C-alpha positions in Angstrom: -3.2 -18.8 5.0 -1.5 -17.9 8.0 2.4 -17.4 8.2 4.0 -17.3 11.7 6.9 -15.0 12.1 9.3 -17.9 12.4 8.3 -19.5 9.4 9.3 -16.6 7.1 12.2 -16.8 5.0 15.4 -14.3 6.0 17.6 -13.7 2.9 20.7 -11.0 3.1 21.9 -9.3 -0.5 25.3 -7.8 -0.4 25.6 -4.6 -2.4 21.4 -4.8 -3.2 20.9 -3.1 -6.9 24.4 -1.4 -6.5 24.0 0.0 -3.3 26.3 -0.3 -0.3 26.9 -3.1 2.5 24.1 -5.5 2.7 20.2 -5.4 3.0 18.4 -8.2 5.3 15.1 -9.3 3.6 12.1 -11.0 5.3 9.7 -12.4 2.9 6.7 -12.1 4.6 5.1 -14.6 1.6 7.2 -16.1 -1.2 6.2 -14.8 -4.7 4.6 -18.2 -5.9 2.4 -17.9 -2.4 1.1 -14.5 -3.7 -2.1 -15.1 -6.0 -2.5 -11.4 -7.0 -0.2 -9.1 -8.9 2.5 -8.9 -6.8 5.9 -10.2 -6.8 7.2 -9.1 -3.1 6.1 -8.0 0.2 8.9 -8.0 2.3 9.9 -6.3 5.3 13.9 -4.7 4.3 16.3 -3.8 7.3 19.3 -1.7 6.3 21.9 -1.4 9.2 24.2 2.1 9.4 26.0 2.7 5.8 23.9 0.2 4.3 21.9 1.1 0.8 19.7 -0.2 -2.2 21.1 1.3 -5.1 19.4 3.1 -8.0 16.8 0.9 -10.1 13.8 1.7 -11.9 10.3 0.0 -12.0 9.0 -0.5 -15.7 5.8 -2.6 -15.6 5.5 -2.5 -11.7 5.5 -0.2 -9.0 7.1 -0.4 -5.8 5.7 1.2 -2.5 7.8 1.5 0.7 6.2 2.1 3.9 8.7 3.4 6.6 8.4 1.4 9.8 11.0 2.5 11.8 14.5 4.3 11.8 15.2 7.5 9.2 16.6 7.2 5.6 17.1 9.0 2.6 15.3 8.2 -0.2 15.9 9.4 -3.9 12.7 9.8 -5.9 12.4 11.3 -9.4 16.0 12.7 -8.9 15.3 14.4 -5.6 16.2 13.3 -2.0 13.9 13.2 0.8 14.5 12.4 4.4 11.8 9.8 5.3 10.8 8.4 9.1 8.1 6.1 10.4 4.9 6.4 8.9 6.4 7.6 5.5 5.5 5.9 2.2 7.3 6.6 -1.1 5.4 5.3 -4.4 8.1 4.7 -7.7 6.2 3.2 -10.8 6.0 3.9 -14.5 9.7 3.3 -15.3 10.7 5.9 -12.9 13.5 4.6 -10.5 14.5 5.1 -6.7 17.1 4.3 -4.2 17.2 4.6 -0.3 20.4 4.8 2.5 20.5 4.8 6.2 23.1 7.4 7.5 21.9 6.6 11.4 23.1 4.5 13.7 19.6 3.0 14.1 18.6 0.2 12.0 16.2 1.4 8.7 13.2 -0.6 8.5 10.9 -0.5 5.5 7.6 -2.7 4.1 8.3 -3.1 0.5 5.5 -4.5 -1.8 6.1 -4.4 -5.6 2.8 -4.9 -7.7 3.1 -5.8 -11.1 1.3 -3.1 -13.5 1.6 -5.2 -16.9 
């Protein structure tokens, strides 16, 4: 299946998972189109001052791959600055959050894989 950029669905979520501001989500493929054990394959874009609040992943794992910009990820209770090429894997009931404190937008490829 080929999905052209202009065919992808854009969604904006306010205060995602209790975070600040808004997160732009570009759904590359919709959940019902993915036949494997995944429930999300999307590019996330956070402007300055925006964040995704702390949330846990039980029965699934989420991968963040940083495409552009810099941000701060809280993973397992520790904060880490992340930038292009960095990746974060959270699962097994652990939780995380992410925020952008910089001028440049933070762009993340996010994949949620089901483990149960």
